[in-house]
N, C-alpha and C positions, 0 to 999 in steps of 0.2 A: 836276355831271351827275348828273344824276336817273338811276336803274339801272333798267334796262326792269323792267316789270310784267307779265308775258305772261300771257293767257288762250288756251283752244280755244276757241273757239265754231261754230255753224252761219253760213253765208255767207250772205247777202244779197243781195237783188237790188240795196240799192242799196249794193253792195259793188262791183259790178261795174265802175264804172269805176276805180278801186284797181286793183283784181284784171287786170283788159283791160294796166296801164300794169304793174304787179309782174309779171306773162309775159313782157311782150318786155324788161324790167332781166336777169329770170332767165336766159333762154330765148332771146339774142340771135343764135343762128345760125340757129331755127327757122324752114322759111318760113314757118311759121305766123305769126310776129313781123313777119314783111315786111306781111302783108297789114291792112284797114283793122280800127278797134280796133272798128267795129261785130259783125265778124264772130267776133274773140275774146268779147267779151261774149255774145253768143249760147251759145258752144261752152258758156260755166261758165253761163249761166240756164239750159239745158237738165238742167245736174245739180243745179242749186234746184230743179227743176221735178218733174223727170219723176220716175215711182215706178220702188224699187228702184235710185236712183242718190244720191248722196253728195255734200255741200261742206262744209269744214269751215277756218275761217281761224283763224292765230295772231295776237293781235291784242294789240299793247302799249297797256293801258289807261291809263295817266301821257298817251300824246298821242293816243288813238283810230288811230292806225298800224297797216295791216295791216301784220305781219310776213313771213307764209309763209299757204301754201295748199296744201292737194291735193284731190282730186276723187276717185270712184271709182265702178263701177258695177258690180250686176250681172246688168242685163240688157245683156249683150255687143251688140257692133253698133253701140256708140255714135258713132261719125262719119259710119256710114251714115244713121243716124236724125237726126242732124244736116243733112246734106245735103236729106233729105229733108221735113222740117219748118219747114228756113230754105232754099229752093234759089235766090230770088233773091237771100237776100241773101248765100250760099256766089259761087253765080256772079258775082254784081256785083264782091263786095272780090277771088275770084281774077281777073276780067278789068283790073277799075280796077289789079293789081299789075301786070298782064304790062305794063301801058303806064308803069310808074313804077318798076320794080324787074326791076334785070336778075336779082339774085339767083333772082327767080321763074324766071327763063328759063333758068338753067343749073342749077335743082333738077330743072326740066321735062326738059331732055337728060340729065341724068344719070339719073333714072328710067325714059324709056323706054329706055333702053338697058341696064339693069340687068335690066325687070320681071321677064322669065322667068325669071331665075337667081334672084333675091328672091324670088318667090311660091313656086318649087321648096324651096327652101332653109329655106324657112319652113313649110312643110307637113309635111317629111320631120323636124325637127327638134321640133316642136310633138309629130307623133305620135309623137317616141322617148321623151317626156317622159311616165312613169307615169300612169296616167290618176286623176285624183280621186276621193273617197272619197264628193262630194258636189257642191252646185251651186258653180259657180268665180265672181269677182268679179274685176273689171279694176281695178290700184289703178293711176292714172294718176301722172307724175312729181308728185314736193313744190317747191315753190317757196319760197325763203327769203332775201328780203334781204339784201344783201350787208351792212349795216348788223349785221343777227344772226345772221349766220353763225360756227360753231365755238363755240358755245356750248351743244350736245347741243342745237338748238333741234328740227333735224331729225330725230333719233334719238325726242324726247316725241309729234312731230307724227307720225311715220308706226309708231309703239307703239301712241299714243289712236286711228288713224283702223283699223288694224289690228284693235283689238278691235272699236271699232265695224262693222265690217264683218262679223268673224266672228260680231259679238252677230246682226248680222241674217241671220243664216243661209247666208254663204258659209263652205265648208269650202276652198277653196284662193283665195290671193288673186294674182294673176299680173298683169308686168308687163315691159317693154321698157327698154334702156337700151344707151348706146351704145356704141360699143365705148370712145369718148377720153371717156367721163365720169367720171372717176378718182371725182371724190366722191363721185356715186351707188353707184357699185361699191363703196366703202369701205363707205358706209350700209348699203345692202343686204345686200350678201353678205358683206362682214368683222365687222362691228360686228352685224347683229340675225338673221345667219346665215342668211339665204335660197337656196337651192339657185338653180343657173344652168344654161345651156348656150348656146354661142356657134350661132346662128341663123346668118349671115353676116357678113360683111368688117366690116357695120357695128353691129350692133347683138347684145345679148345678151340673152335671158331670162331670168326672174328667178322663182321660183314660193318663196311659203311656207304650208304644210299648216296647218293646224287642230288644235292641240294637245288631248288630252281634255276633251271637252265639260263635263266635269264640272266643267272652270277654268273656264269660258264662262258668264258672266251671261247669263240670257234676259230 
């Protein structure tokens, strides 16, 4: 068996079909994974094309296979812009899912009954976090294919992307992790030293502040 030879590079438009499949492989319980691939691809295409957003992949150059990826942005409100820029694809994807996926109906019902509580708790917990010294960047989930897990690849990708966002001018990286996502908690909190705070019954907010700016390459 050939040992994987991995490189980190920028995500490209021609990667989007594979990215959509890997997203659904890594996040099978996400409502996003129940939607049409065209919507998933739009989500990642936006990170490739818009200013102040960034997307990278971990590629096995032996077989040209994408082993993992992550995206982030300094321009907060990423999902709102997706809906604004691609309203037809978003609405059609959700509408189609309503007639084909029971999980979407279940998720909508849960969100309707919890929306007031979630919004209230989210605003409170975010306000409890010490303010950043400069611009914030949103660090979205890291996806690693199961064939490449347990080998330090998530750590390598996270550290690379952290330096990339800091070098782009961010002073704080922030993200969300579900309370049942133990691997991500171990990655960001235990191994990488991110701070965290419980937002509500379902989510943790995690953040990491930029170290001494003299250590960051400009």
